[in-house]
Backbone as a chain_set.jsonl record, in Angstrom:
{"seq": "MEKIYFTAKDCADLLGISMSHSYKLIRALNRELAEKNYITVAGKIPKAYFMKKYYMGEASEVSKVASV", "coords": {"N": [[7.028, -5.435, 17.1], [5.076, -4.342, 14.689], [5.013, -3.729, 10.77], [4.181, -0.568, 9.061], [4.101, 0.137, 6.61], [3.617, -0.891, 3.028], [5.434, -2.681, 0.913], [6.273, -2.965, -2.33], [6.151, -5.537, -3.503], [4.299, -6.699, -1.304], [1.915, -5.13, -1.944], [2.214, -6.603, -4.573], [1.198, -9.086, -4.221], [-0.793, -8.786, -2.461], [-2.722, -7.75, -4.142], [-2.548, -9.277, -6.109], [-1.062, -8.77, -9.167], [1.981, -7.465, -11.271], [5.252, -6.467, -10.661], [5.906, -5.11, -11.656], [3.545, -3.243, -12.316], [3.158, -2.781, -9.714], [4.707, -0.901, -8.54], [4.443, 1.36, -10.309], [1.456, 1.972, -9.125], [1.677, 2.425, -6.964], [3.182, 4.654, -7.079], [1.725, 6.601, -7.543], [-0.233, 6.862, -5.748], [1.742, 7.628, -4.029], [2.111, 10.315, -4.813], [-0.369, 11.041, -5.131], [-0.673, 11.036, -1.978], [1.523, 12.971, -1.335], [0.564, 15.706, -2.48], [-1.19, 15.852, -0.373], [0.01, 16.764, 1.231], [1.459, 15.278, 2.787], [3.682, 12.966, 4.582], [6.056, 11.226, 2.142], [7.044, 7.747, 0.936], [9.488, 6.765, -0.765], [8.599, 4.044, -3.333], [7.295, 2.624, -1.027], [4.088, 1.886, 0.34], [1.418, 3.933, 3.029], [-0.157, 1.553, 4.915], [-2.451, 2.16, 6.37], [-3.65, 3.863, 4.387], [-3.228, 2.796, 1.847], [-5.214, 0.449, 1.974], [-7.69, 1.656, 2.346], [-7.458, 2.823, -0.119], [-7.864, 0.494, -1.688], [-10.393, -0.716, -0.662], [-10.143, -2.97, 1.369], [-10.998, -2.859, 4.06], [-9.913, -1.886, 7.538], [-6.709, -1.802, 8.101], [-5.549, -2.735, 10.28], [-6.934, -5.565, 9.87], [-4.994, -6.686, 7.621], [-4.376, -9.212, 7.973], [-6.512, -10.679, 7.686], [-6.918, -10.668, 5.194], [-4.742, -11.678, 3.462], [-1.48, -12.475, 4.441], [0.084, -11.072, 5.238]], "CA": [[6.076, -4.384, 16.055], [3.698, -4.056, 13.397], [5.347, -2.549, 9.994], [2.886, 0.865, 9.113], [4.15, 0.504, 4.978], [3.487, -2.182, 2.418], [6.205, -2.824, -0.132], [5.981, -3.257, -3.953], [6.176, -6.848, -3.085], [3.001, -6.818, -0.424], [1.03, -4.556, -2.981], [1.809, -6.923, -5.763], [0.473, -10.303, -4.232], [-2.072, -8.717, -1.879], [-3.357, -7.347, -5.804], [-2.052, -10.564, -7.723], [-0.258, -8.24, -9.546], [2.846, -7.66, -11.462], [5.465, -6.058, -9.59], [6.096, -2.892, -12.221], [2.17, -2.298, -12.013], [2.588, -2.479, -8.31], [5.191, 0.196, -8.531], [3.401, 2.222, -10.694], [0.549, 2.303, -8.262], [2.293, 2.743, -5.44], [4.411, 5.978, -7.081], [0.397, 6.871, -8.28], [-0.652, 7.147, -4.219], [2.106, 8.451, -3.066], [1.774, 11.325, -4.862], [-1.54, 11.727, -3.942], [-0.084, 11.778, -0.579], [2.261, 14.234, -1.296], [-0.753, 16.515, -2.797], [-2.28, 16.662, 0.511], [1.214, 16.894, 1.843], [1.622, 13.859, 3.937], [5.334, 12.567, 3.96], [5.785, 9.723, 1.544], [8.464, 7.118, 1.521], [9.487, 5.969, -2.321], [8.276, 2.299, -2.96], [6.221, 2.191, -0.529], [2.617, 2.767, 1.001], [1.037, 3.389, 4.675], [-1.153, 0.253, 5.144], [-3.954, 2.31, 6.684], [-3.998, 4.447, 3.38], [-3.895, 1.27, 0.663], [-6.895, -1.125, 2.575], [-8.683, 2.24, 2.348], [-7.541, 2.752, -1.27], [-8.459, -0.906, -2.206], [-11.525, -0.947, -0.064], [-10.06, -3.539, 2.001], [-10.908, -2.757, 4.909], [-8.796, -1.243, 8.234], [-5.306, -1.992, 8.389], [-5.662, -4.009, 10.847], [-7.62, -6.907, 9.351], [-4.712, -7.196, 6.186], [-3.981, -10.367, 7.955], [-7.156, -11.721, 7.535], [-6.799, -10.616, 3.62], [-3.666, -12.286, 3.478], [-0.439, -12.98, 5.37], [2.334, -10.024, 3.902]], "C": [[5.667, -4.362, 14.828], [4.377, -3.22, 12.014], [3.822, -1.741, 10.241], [2.885, 0.556, 7.228], [3.807, -0.999, 4.644], [4.574, -1.878, 1.41], [6.073, -3.351, -1.717], [5.677, -4.747, -3.86], [4.324, -7.463, -2.413], [1.856, -6.326, -1.423], [0.562, -5.487, -4.276], [0.981, -8.579, -5.128], [-0.242, -10.138, -3.275], [-3.356, -8.829, -3.058], [-3.516, -8.692, -6.945], [-1.395, -9.776, -9.053], [0.778, -8.329, -10.021], [3.661, -6.868, -10.177], [6.333, -4.567, -9.907], [5.204, -2.236, -11.917], [2.32, -2.01, -10.755], [3.631, -1.467, -7.844], [4.334, 1.229, -8.793], [2.15, 3.066, -9.57], [0.767, 3.087, -7.204], [3.374, 4.694, -5.871], [2.868, 7.087, -7.552], [-0.184, 7.329, -6.603], [0.171, 7.708, -3.755], [2.242, 9.97, -3.813], [0.599, 12.153, -4.164], [-1.827, 12.118, -2.578], [0.312, 12.526, -0.979], [1.334, 15.381, -1.812], [-1.543, 17.197, -1.829], [-1.336, 16.772, 1.39], [1.358, 16.523, 3.236], [3.206, 13.862, 3.381], [5.38, 11.244, 3.114], [7.588, 9.245, 1.446], [8.482, 6.215, -0.36], [9.452, 3.946, -2.19], [7.553, 1.69, -1.874], [4.872, 2.701, -0.14], [2.469, 2.704, 2.29], [0.258, 1.915, 4.521], [-2.599, 0.632, 4.98], [-4.993, 2.901, 4.825], [-3.8, 3.326, 1.683], [-4.739, 0.577, 1.102], [-7.295, 0.204, 2.481], [-8.883, 2.445, 0.373], [-8.469, 1.579, -1.947], [-9.678, -1.372, -1.453], [-11.172, -2.877, 0.721], [-10.213, -3.956, 4.09], [-10.059, -1.841, 6.116], [-7.569, -2.476, 8.362], [-4.823, -2.958, 9.129], [-5.836, -4.95, 11.089], [-6.895, -7.137, 7.989], [-4.341, -8.514, 6.43], [-4.685, -11.514, 7.679], [-7.64, -12.013, 6.023], [-5.425, -11.597, 2.769], [-2.378, -12.112, 4.091], [0.878, -12.511, 4.886], [3.365, -9.786, 5.761]], "O": [[6.516, -4.384, 13.937], [4.301, -1.996, 12.116], [2.867, -1.953, 10.988], [1.849, 0.721, 6.584], [3.714, -1.963, 5.404], [4.613, -0.704, 1.04], [5.601, -4.479, -1.864], [4.577, -4.998, -4.352], [3.522, -8.267, -2.887], [0.929, -7.093, -1.685], [-0.512, -5.48, -4.878], [0.127, -9.059, -5.873], [-0.636, -11.211, -2.818], [-4.389, -9.499, -3.061], [-4.16, -8.961, -7.96], [-1.294, -10.499, -10.044], [1.291, -9.345, -9.552], [3.156, -6.634, -9.079], [6.907, -3.665, -9.297], [5.288, -1.109, -11.429], [1.715, -1.006, -10.377], [3.481, -1.109, -6.676], [3.657, 1.874, -7.993], [2.011, 4.263, -9.321], [0.223, 4.078, -6.717], [3.947, 5.495, -5.132], [3.058, 8.265, -7.854], [-0.601, 8.487, -6.579], [-0.2, 8.511, -2.899], [2.563, 10.841, -3.004], [0.462, 13.081, -3.368], [-2.609, 12.925, -2.074], [-0.577, 13.334, -1.248], [1.663, 16.338, -1.111], [-2.199, 18.237, -1.884], [-1.753, 16.903, 2.541], [1.377, 17.107, 4.319], [3.759, 14.374, 2.408], [4.722, 10.267, 3.472], [8.667, 9.796, 1.663], [7.717, 5.397, -0.87], [9.937, 3.075, -1.468], [7.249, 0.5, -1.794], [4.583, 3.887, -0.303], [3.038, 1.829, 2.944], [0.515, 1.392, 3.436], [-3.509, 0.188, 4.28], [-6.087, 2.635, 4.329], [-4.44, 3.46, 0.64], [-5.127, -0.194, 0.224], [-7.825, -0.656, 3.184], [-9.913, 2.3, -0.285], [-9.519, 1.741, -2.568], [-9.987, -2.546, -1.658], [-11.952, -3.809, 0.528], [-9.791, -4.785, 4.896], [-9.432, -0.925, 5.584], [-7.643, -3.672, 8.645], [-3.972, -3.805, 8.856], [-5.366, -5.549, 12.056], [-7.573, -7.636, 7.091], [-3.975, -9.183, 5.464], [-4.301, -12.668, 7.491], [-8.331, -12.94, 5.598], [-5.417, -12.023, 1.614], [-2.372, -10.897, 4.286], [1.949, -12.947, 4.465], [4.506, -9.322, 5.779]]}, "num_chains": 1, "name": "protein.A"}
């Protein structure tokens, strides 16, 4: 089964940023989702939402971007 969440490490690797900055981005994205009444998981972000916000296409295309 394919995982549906990115961890902070996954985000840091995809964006080429530090882990601390990755956690800040995840907190901000999770805050946006919480405002829309979605359930969030601390330190993780749904792949589909992350891919949409960072213009990377569909979540199913993540293997084309990087092997995470």
